[in-house]
DRENDO-1510 file (C-alpha; in Angstrom, 1 decimal, always signed):
<recs>
REC; n; res; u; v; w
REC; 1; UNK; -8.3; +10.6; -17.7 .
REC; 2; UNK; -9.7; +8.1; -15.3 .
REC; 3; UNK; -13.7; +7.2; -15.4 .
REC; 4; UNK; -14.0; +4.8; -13.3 .
REC; 5; UNK; -13.8; +1.2; -12.8 .
REC; 6; UNK; -17.3; -0.6; -13.6 .
REC; 7; UNK; -19.2; -4.0; -13.2 .
REC; 8; UNK; -17.7; -5.2; -15.7 .
REC; 9; UNK; -14.0; -4.9; -13.8 .
REC; 10; UNK; -15.8; -6.7; -10.9 .
REC; 11; UNK; -17.2; -9.8; -13.5 .
REC; 12; UNK; -13.6; -10.3; -15.0 .
REC; 13; UNK; -12.1; -10.4; -11.3 .
REC; 14; UNK; -14.6; -12.7; -10.1 .
REC; 15; UNK; -14.2; -14.6; -13.5 .
REC; 16; UNK; -10.7; -15.0; -13.2 .
REC; 17; UNK; -10.8; -16.4; -9.9 .
REC; 18; UNK; -13.2; -19.4; -10.6 .
REC; 19; UNK; -11.8; -20.0; -14.5 .
REC; 20; UNK; -7.7; -19.4; -14.0 .
REC; 21; UNK; -6.7; -20.9; -17.0 .
REC; 22; UNK; -5.0; -19.6; -20.4 .
REC; 23; UNK; -8.1; -20.7; -22.6 .
REC; 24; UNK; -10.6; -18.6; -20.4 .
REC; 25; UNK; -8.3; -15.7; -20.0 .
REC; 26; UNK; -7.4; -15.7; -24.2 .
REC; 27; UNK; -11.3; -15.3; -24.7 .
REC; 28; UNK; -11.8; -12.6; -22.1 .
REC; 29; UNK; -8.5; -11.2; -22.7 .
REC; 30; UNK; -10.2; -7.5; -24.6 .
REC; 31; UNK; -12.6; -7.2; -21.7 .
REC; 32; UNK; -9.3; -7.7; -19.3 .
REC; 33; UNK; -7.7; -4.8; -21.2 .
REC; 34; UNK; -10.9; -2.4; -21.3 .
REC; 35; UNK; -12.1; -2.7; -17.7 .
REC; 36; UNK; -9.2; -3.7; -15.3 .
REC; 37; UNK; -5.6; -3.1; -16.8 .
REC; 38; UNK; -6.4; +0.2; -19.1 .
REC; 39; UNK; -8.8; +2.0; -16.0 .
REC; 40; UNK; -5.6; +0.8; -13.1 .
REC; 41; UNK; -3.2; +2.3; -15.9 .
REC; 42; UNK; -5.1; +5.5; -16.0 .
REC; 43; UNK; -5.9; +5.8; -12.3 .
REC; 44; UNK; -2.3; +5.2; -11.6 .
REC; 45; UNK; -1.0; +7.6; -13.9 .
REC; 46; UNK; -3.5; +10.4; -12.8 .
REC; 47; UNK; -2.6; +9.9; -9.1 .
REC; 48; UNK; +1.2; +10.1; -9.8 .
REC; 49; UNK; +1.1; +13.2; -11.6 .
REC; 50; UNK; -1.1; +15.3; -9.2 .
REC; 51; UNK; +0.9; +13.8; -6.1 .
REC; 52; UNK; +4.0; +14.2; -7.6 .
REC; 53; UNK; +3.2; +17.8; -9.2 .
REC; 54; UNK; +2.7; +18.9; -5.4 .
REC; 55; UNK; +6.1; +17.0; -4.1 .
REC; 56; UNK; +8.4; +17.3; -6.6 .
REC; 57; UNK; +11.3; +16.3; -4.5 .
REC; 58; UNK; +9.9; +13.0; -3.6 .
REC; 59; UNK; +11.7; +10.5; -5.3 .
REC; 60; UNK; +9.3; +7.5; -6.5 .
REC; 61; UNK; +8.3; +5.9; -9.6 .
REC; 62; UNK; +4.8; +4.5; -10.1 .
REC; 63; UNK; +3.8; +0.8; -11.0 .
REC; 64; UNK; +1.2; -1.4; -12.1 .
REC; 65; UNK; +1.3; -5.0; -11.2 .
REC; 66; UNK; +0.6; -7.6; -13.8 .
REC; 67; UNK; -2.0; -10.0; -14.4 .
REC; 68; UNK; +0.6; -12.8; -14.6 .
REC; 69; UNK; +2.1; -14.9; -11.5 .
REC; 70; UNK; +5.7; -15.8; -11.9 .
REC; 71; UNK; +5.7; -19.3; -13.0 .
REC; 72; UNK; +8.4; -20.7; -10.8 .
REC; 73; UNK; +6.3; -19.3; -7.8 .
REC; 74; UNK; +2.5; -20.9; -8.7 .
REC; 75; UNK; +2.3; -23.3; -5.1 .
REC; 76; UNK; -0.8; -25.1; -7.1 .
REC; 77; UNK; -2.4; -21.6; -8.1 .
REC; 78; UNK; -3.7; -20.6; -11.5 .
REC; 79; UNK; -1.3; -18.8; -13.8 .
REC; 80; UNK; -3.2; -15.2; -13.3 .
REC; 81; UNK; -4.2; -12.8; -10.3 .
REC; 82; UNK; -7.4; -12.2; -9.8 .
REC; 83; UNK; -6.8; -8.7; -8.0 .
REC; 84; UNK; -4.2; -5.5; -9.7 .
REC; 85; UNK; -2.7; -3.1; -7.5 .
REC; 86; UNK; -1.0; +0.1; -7.9 .
REC; 87; UNK; +2.4; +1.8; -6.4 .
REC; 88; UNK; +4.3; +4.7; -6.0 .
REC; 89; UNK; +8.1; +3.6; -4.1 .
REC; 90; UNK; +11.5; +4.6; -4.4 .
REC; 91; UNK; +13.4; +3.4; -7.6 .
REC; 92; UNK; +16.4; +2.3; -5.8 .
REC; 93; UNK; +15.4; +0.2; -2.8 .
REC; 94; UNK; +14.9; -3.7; -2.6 .
REC; 95; UNK; +11.0; -4.7; -2.9 .
REC; 96; UNK; +9.6; -4.4; +0.7 .
REC; 97; UNK; +12.7; -2.8; +2.1 .
REC; 98; UNK; +11.1; +0.8; +2.0 .
REC; 99; UNK; +7.2; +2.0; +2.8 .
REC; 100; UNK; +5.1; +2.4; -0.6 .
REC; 101; UNK; +1.7; +4.4; -1.4 .
REC; 102; UNK; -0.8; +1.7; -3.1 .
REC; 103; UNK; -3.9; +1.1; -4.6 .
REC; 104; UNK; -5.1; -2.8; -4.8 .
REC; 105; UNK; -8.4; -4.2; -6.4 .
REC; 106; UNK; -9.9; -7.9; -5.6 .
REC; 107; UNK; -12.9; -9.1; -6.3 .
REC; 108; UNK; -14.4; -8.5; -2.6 .
REC; 109; UNK; -13.2; -4.9; -1.9 .
REC; 110; UNK; -10.0; -2.5; -2.3 .
REC; 111; UNK; -7.8; -1.5; -0.1 .
REC; 112; UNK; -5.2; +2.0; -0.3 .
REC; 113; UNK; -2.6; +3.4; +1.5 .
REC; 114; UNK; +0.6; +3.7; +2.9 .
REC; 115; UNK; +3.1; +0.9; +4.8 .
REC; 116; UNK; +5.2; -2.4; +4.2 .
REC; 117; UNK; +4.4; -5.8; +2.6 .
REC; 118; UNK; +6.6; -6.6; +5.3 .
REC; 119; UNK; +8.5; -4.1; +6.9 .
REC; 120; UNK; +12.6; -5.1; +7.7 .
REC; 121; UNK; +13.0; -6.0; +11.0 .
REC; 122; UNK; +15.9; -3.4; +11.4 .
REC; 123; UNK; +13.6; -0.4; +10.4 .
REC; 124; UNK; +11.5; -1.9; +13.1 .
REC; 125; UNK; +14.0; -1.7; +15.7 .
REC; 126; UNK; +15.2; +1.3; +14.5 .
REC; 127; UNK; +11.5; +2.8; +14.8 .
REC; 128; UNK; +11.2; +1.6; +18.3 .
REC; 129; UNK; +14.6; +2.7; +18.9 .
REC; 130; UNK; +13.5; +6.3; +17.7 .
REC; 131; UNK; +10.2; +6.1; +19.9 .
REC; 132; UNK; +12.5; +5.4; +23.2 .
REC; 133; UNK; +14.8; +8.3; +22.4 .
REC; 134; UNK; +12.2; +11.1; +21.2 .
REC; 135; UNK; +8.5; +9.8; +21.7 .
REC; 136; UNK; +7.1; +13.3; +20.9 .
REC; 137; UNK; +6.9; +13.0; +17.0 .
REC; 138; UNK; +5.8; +9.9; +17.0 .
REC; 139; UNK; +3.1; +10.8; +19.7 .
REC; 140; UNK; +1.8; +13.6; +17.1 .
REC; 141; UNK; +1.7; +11.7; +14.6 .
REC; 142; UNK; -0.2; +8.7; +16.2 .
REC; 143; UNK; -2.5; +11.0; +18.1 .
REC; 144; UNK; -3.5; +13.0; +14.5 .
REC; 145; UNK; -4.0; +9.2; +12.8 .
REC; 146; UNK; -6.2; +9.1; +16.1 .
REC; 147; UNK; -8.1; +11.8; +15.0 .
REC; 148; UNK; -9.4; +11.0; +11.3 .
REC; 149; UNK; -11.9; +7.5; +10.6 .
REC; 150; UNK; -10.1; +7.1; +7.0 .
REC; 151; UNK; -7.1; +4.9; +7.8 .
REC; 152; UNK; -6.1; +2.3; +10.6 .
REC; 153; UNK; -2.8; +1.2; +11.6 .
REC; 154; UNK; -2.7; -2.8; +10.6 .
REC; 155; UNK; +0.1; -5.3; +10.8 .
REC; 156; UNK; +1.1; -7.9; +12.8 .
REC; 157; UNK; +2.2; -7.8; +16.2 .
REC; 158; UNK; +4.9; -9.2; +18.3 .
REC; 159; UNK; +3.2; -12.5; +20.3 .
REC; 160; UNK; +4.2; -10.6; +23.6 .
REC; 161; UNK; +4.4; -7.2; +23.1 .
REC; 162; UNK; +7.3; -5.1; +23.5 .
REC; 163; UNK; +7.7; -2.3; +26.7 .
REC; 164; UNK; +6.7; +1.2; +25.3 .
REC; 165; UNK; +7.7; +4.7; +26.3 .
REC; 166; UNK; +3.9; +5.5; +26.2 .
REC; 167; UNK; +0.5; +4.4; +26.0 .
REC; 168; UNK; -0.1; +6.2; +23.4 .
REC; 169; UNK; +2.3; +4.6; +21.3 .
REC; 170; UNK; +1.6; +0.9; +22.4 .
REC; 171; UNK; +0.6; -0.3; +19.0 .
REC; 172; UNK; +2.9; +1.0; +17.0 .
REC; 173; UNK; +5.4; -0.2; +19.1 .
REC; 174; UNK; +3.9; -3.9; +19.3 .
REC; 175; UNK; +4.4; -4.0; +15.2 .
REC; 176; UNK; +6.2; -6.5; +13.4 .
REC; 177; UNK; +5.6; -4.2; +10.1 .
REC; 178; UNK; +2.8; -2.0; +9.8 .
REC; 179; UNK; +0.5; -0.1; +7.5 .
REC; 180; UNK; -1.7; +2.9; +7.6 .
REC; 181; UNK; -4.5; +1.1; +5.3 .
REC; 182; UNK; -8.1; +2.0; +4.4 .
REC; 183; UNK; -10.2; -1.2; +3.4 .
REC; 184; UNK; -13.8; -1.1; +2.0 .
REC; 185; UNK; -16.0; -3.1; +0.1 .
REC; 186; UNK; -17.1; -2.1; -3.4 .
REC; 187; UNK; -18.5; +1.1; -3.2 .
REC; 188; UNK; -19.8; +4.1; -5.5 .
REC; 189; UNK; -16.6; +5.5; -5.5 .
REC; 190; UNK; -15.0; +3.1; -7.3 .
REC; 191; UNK; -16.6; +3.8; -10.3 .
REC; 192; UNK; -16.0; +7.6; -10.6 .
REC; 193; UNK; -13.4; +9.7; -10.9 .
REC; 194; UNK; -13.1; +10.7; -7.4 .
REC; 195; UNK; -11.5; +7.7; -6.6 .
REC; 196; UNK; -8.7; +9.6; -7.8 .
REC; 197; UNK; -9.3; +12.5; -5.9 .
REC; 198; UNK; -9.5; +10.1; -2.4 .
REC; 199; UNK; -6.5; +8.6; -3.1 .
REC; 200; UNK; -4.3; +12.3; -4.0 .
REC; 201; UNK; -5.7; +13.6; -0.9 .
REC; 202; UNK; -5.3; +9.9; +0.9 .
REC; 203; UNK; -1.6; +9.6; +0.3 .
REC; 204; UNK; -1.5; +13.9; +1.2 .
REC; 205; UNK; -2.5; +12.5; +4.8 .
REC; 206; UNK; -0.2; +9.5; +4.9 .
REC; 207; UNK; +3.0; +12.0; +3.7 .
REC; 208; UNK; +4.1; +12.8; +6.7 .
REC; 209; UNK; +4.4; +9.3; +8.3 .
REC; 210; UNK; +6.0; +8.0; +5.0 .
REC; 211; UNK; +8.6; +10.8; +5.6 .
REC; 212; UNK; +8.9; +10.0; +9.5 .
REC; 213; UNK; +10.0; +5.7; +8.6 .
REC; 214; UNK; +12.4; +7.0; +5.7 .
REC; 215; UNK; +14.5; +9.4; +8.5 .
REC; 216; UNK; +14.2; +6.0; +10.8 .
REC; 217; UNK; +15.4; +3.9; +8.2 .
REC; 218; UNK; +18.7; +6.3; +7.9 .
REC; 219; UNK; +19.2; +5.9; +12.2 .
REC; 220; UNK; +21.8; +3.6; +13.4 .
REC; 221; UNK; +22.0; +0.1; +14.0 .
REC; 222; UNK; +20.7; +0.6; +17.2 .
REC; 223; UNK; +22.0; -2.9; +18.3 .
REC; 224; UNK; +25.4; -2.1; +17.1 .
REC; 225; UNK; +25.4; +1.8; +16.8 .
REC; 226; UNK; +26.5; +1.7; +13.1 .
REC; 227; UNK; +24.6; +2.8; +10.4 .
</recs>
């Protein structure tokens, strides 16, 4: 069972940020395993198990990121990440093509939510077309989001905003990609089992948005009228 991260977790993340080399990592590998990788795996396993127990029909797989960067894509950076994340995603989707549930821990803070790393342009075009045809369901979800204070709509906007069917939908309509994200500095929640509870309840709140986006993905291409 997940018992929380610790100050040692944060110390390791800052350490690898400023000492991103093999010799330092090898000397501190046990700290990485004990304070970072194993707690993240425990958090992933518990939250995934509890969430899927509630929604056994969801086709999701759980994954914890590796600390090792792809050697082909270092681009002048060190060989290790200074952060880790967990994600729940559909198993047969190309990474980035469908929304995911995630939690990410970095030296400065943490975040969790649901959305795309980078939404396909076609998916966002389908979302706008769905809002044009039938704005009511998305307006209901937008109001639901606006009534709470945990998650915020984030993502890059078009430089030239597109005309939305209603003022309520303007923030969604203007997005190139999106996430519903909770971001904060390290706090007491991070050090306790309560973090697992917060993620389960957070993903529960986000599930209607996830299901709506999946339904939109099955719509025909608005440019051609074909699936």
